[in-house]
C-alpha positions in Angstrom: 90.8 78.2 93.7 92.1 76.2 90.9 92.2 72.6 92.0 94.9 71.5 89.6 97.3 74.2 90.6 96.8 73.5 94.4 97.6 69.9 93.8 100.7 70.8 91.8 102.0 73.2 94.5 101.3 70.4 97.1 103.3 68.0 95.1 106.1 70.3 94.5 106.3 71.0 98.2 106.5 67.2 98.8 103.4 67.5 101.0 101.8 64.2 102.3 98.3 65.9 102.8 96.2 68.9 102.1 93.9 70.5 104.7 91.2 72.4 102.8 90.4 74.8 105.8 86.7 75.8 105.7 86.4 77.6 102.5 84.6 76.4 99.3 87.1 73.6 98.6 86.6 72.1 102.0 83.3 70.7 100.5 84.4 69.9 97.0 84.3 66.4 96.1 86.4 67.2 92.8 89.2 68.5 95.1 89.1 65.5 97.3 89.2 63.2 94.3 92.1 65.3 92.7 94.0 64.9 96.0 93.5 61.3 96.1 94.5 60.8 92.5 97.8 62.5 93.1 98.6 60.5 96.1 97.7 63.2 98.6 95.7 62.7 101.8 92.7 64.9 101.7 92.0 66.0 105.3 88.2 65.5 105.3 85.5 63.1 104.4 85.7 60.9 101.2 84.6 62.2 97.9 81.4 60.2 98.1 80.5 61.7 101.4 81.1 65.2 100.1 78.9 64.5 97.2 76.2 63.3 99.5 76.4 66.0 101.9 76.5 68.7 99.1 73.0 67.7 98.1 70.4 68.6 100.9 67.8 66.4 99.4 70.0 63.4 99.6 70.9 64.0 103.3 67.1 64.5 104.0 66.7 60.9 102.4 69.6 59.7 104.5 67.8 61.0 107.6 64.6 59.4 106.7 66.4 56.0 106.2 67.8 56.3 109.6 64.5 57.3 111.2 65.7 60.7 112.1 62.9 63.4 112.0 62.9 66.1 109.3 60.5 69.0 108.6 57.9 68.0 106.2 59.1 68.8 102.6 60.2 67.5 99.4 62.7 64.6 98.8 64.0 66.1 95.5 64.7 69.5 94.0 62.8 71.7 91.5 64.1 73.5 88.4 61.1 75.8 88.0 58.2 77.0 90.1 55.6 75.1 88.1 57.2 71.8 89.3 57.1 73.2 92.8 53.5 74.2 92.6 52.5 70.7 91.2 54.4 69.1 94.2 52.5 71.4 96.7 49.1 70.6 95.1 49.7 66.9 95.3 50.9 66.8 99.0 48.5 64.7 101.4 48.1 66.4 103.9 48.7 69.8 102.4 51.9 71.4 103.7 50.4 74.9 104.1 52.3 78.2 104.6 54.7 79.4 105.6 57.2 77.4 103.6 60.9 77.6 103.3 62.6 77.4 99.9 66.2 76.2 100.0 68.9 75.8 97.5 69.7 72.1 97.1 73.4 72.8 97.0 73.4 75.9 99.1 75.0 77.0 102.2 76.2 79.9 104.4 72.8 81.3 104.5 72.5 82.0 100.7 69.8 80.5 98.5 67.0 80.6 101.2 63.7 82.3 101.2 60.7 82.2 103.6 57.4 82.1 101.8 54.2 83.0 103.8 51.5 83.0 101.1 51.0 81.5 97.6 51.1 85.1 96.3 54.8 85.2 97.2 55.8 81.8 95.8 56.8 82.6 92.2 58.9 85.7 93.1 60.5 83.9 96.1 61.4 80.8 94.0 63.1 82.9 91.2 65.0 84.9 93.8 66.2 81.7 95.6 66.9 80.0 92.2 69.0 82.9 90.9 70.9 83.4 94.1 71.7 79.7 94.3 72.9 79.7 90.7 75.2 82.7 91.2 76.7 81.4 94.3 76.9 77.7 93.7 76.4 77.2 90.0 73.3 75.1 90.5 69.8 76.6 90.7 67.8 73.6 91.9 65.5 74.5 94.8 63.6 72.1 97.3 61.0 73.0 99.9 60.2 72.3 103.4 57.7 73.5 106.1 59.0 76.7 107.7 59.2 76.0 111.5 58.9 79.2 113.4 60.3 79.9 116.9 63.0 77.1 116.6 66.4 77.1 118.1 69.3 76.1 115.7 71.4 73.5 117.3 74.5 71.9 115.7 76.3 68.8 116.9 80.2 68.6 116.5 81.1 65.0 115.4 84.4 63.5 114.9 85.0 60.1 113.1 88.0 57.9 112.2 88.8 55.6 109.3 87.4 52.5 111.1 83.9 53.8 111.5 84.1 54.9 115.1 82.3 58.3 115.7 82.1 60.5 118.8 80.2 63.7 119.4 81.7 66.6 121.2 78.3 68.0 122.3 76.5 70.9 120.7 76.6 74.5 119.9 73.6 76.9 120.0 73.8 79.1 116.9 70.3 80.4 117.0 71.4 84.2 117.1 71.4 84.9 113.3 70.9 87.6 110.9 69.6 86.7 107.4 70.2 83.1 108.1 73.7 83.7 109.0 75.3 82.9 112.3 76.4 85.6 114.6 76.9 84.2 118.0 77.5 80.5 119.1 77.2 79.1 122.7 78.4 75.7 124.0 76.8 74.0 125.6 73.3 75.1 124.7 71.6 76.7 127.5 68.2 75.5 128.5 68.5 72.2 126.4 67.0 69.4 128.5 69.5 66.4 128.9 66.9 64.1 127.3 66.7 66.3 124.2 70.4 66.5 124.0 70.7 62.9 124.2 68.2 62.4 121.4 69.8 65.0 119.2 73.4 63.7 119.7 72.4 60.1 119.2 70.8 61.1 115.9 73.8 63.1 114.8 76.0 59.9 115.4 73.6 57.6 113.7 73.8 59.9 110.6 77.6 59.9 110.6 77.9 56.3 111.0 75.4 55.5 108.3 77.1 57.6 105.7 80.6 56.5 106.5 81.9 59.8 107.8 85.5 60.6 108.4 87.0 63.6 110.1 85.4 66.6 111.6 81.8 67.6 110.7 78.7 69.2 112.0 75.2 67.9 112.1 72.5 70.6 112.3 69.1 70.5 113.8 66.1 72.7 114.6 64.6 72.3 118.1 61.1 73.3 118.8 59.8 73.7 122.4 60.2 75.8 125.5 63.6 76.0 127.1 64.0 73.0 129.5 61.2 71.0 128.0 62.1 67.3 127.7 59.4 66.8 125.1 61.0 69.5 122.6 61.0 68.2 119.1 64.1 68.2 116.9 64.4 68.2 113.2 67.4 67.3 111.1 68.6 70.2 108.8 71.9 69.3 107.1 75.5 68.0 107.5 78.3 70.3 107.1 81.2 68.0 105.9 84.1 70.2 107.1 85.6 71.9 110.1 83.6 75.1 110.7 84.8 78.6 111.6 83.1 78.3 115.0 84.9 75.0 115.9 86.9 77.0 118.4 83.7 77.4 120.6 83.7 73.6 121.0 87.4 73.5 121.5 87.0 75.9 124.4 84.1 73.9 125.8 85.7 70.4 125.6 89.4 71.0 125.5 89.7 69.0 122.4 91.9 70.4 119.6 89.7 69.6 116.5 92.1 70.5 113.7 94.9 68.5 115.5 92.4 65.6 115.7 91.6 66.0 112.0 95.3 65.6 111.1 95.7 62.6 113.4 92.7 60.8 111.9 93.9 61.6 108.3 97.2 60.0 109.1 95.5 56.8 110.0 95.2 57.0 113.9 92.0 55.9 115.6 89.8 57.8 117.9 91.1 55.3 120.7 94.6 56.0 119.9 93.8 59.7 120.5 92.2 59.0 123.8 88.7 60.0 122.5 85.6 58.0 123.3 82.1 59.1 124.2 82.7 58.3 127.9 85.9 60.6 127.9 
């Protein structure tokens, strides 16, 4: 995954654009900048948006600025457990346990630990930090209240270069093992239309506020009984790339997402692709 070599090969092939797939380089601001500097179109968000979405504390702050609910937690990361303990002791009201420790630059279910008591905190922090450092090269960790019994709902969004954004509804990815998704279902069963409207509206709000471009996924936790119109939702993160499970949405909506990505990257608008929220 050597950025300069990939760019060299793309130029040698006289390519116009580079699609990064859904691997590590798909979220690399460095790779996106290198493509742009070489005159290649990066099929994905801008380097600035990739940088923003790569820092989960920054996207939590984005959600706060948009009035999108998040689980109670920190707005920044911690390098050691003493900093975290100081934060927890200063919280008003106190957060209490259980807590969720997450790598600031994590993903794919790595760098996450549930902490159910103060006695577990130091060891869990170190495991989370070391795993994040090994996987992502950055060991900073943030904390949020662990919300039990929630569903994991993600909203597929698509944006063009003119600030137009649509959602292609949601996928339920609650079936997981060690925080890794196993099964996805679209549309989410038992999600009240009122709750769906609130979640998708917030996904659009976040994508528009950060100047998103291309395909992405905005992820939420939903707490409440199936079919409950009063179920609460909480923003988790933005995945600034096409995901492996995008084909579930393609089957549900009939929209070819990778094809749409390529059209958007070439400068076409959502309207030119016949994509509007009403359609």
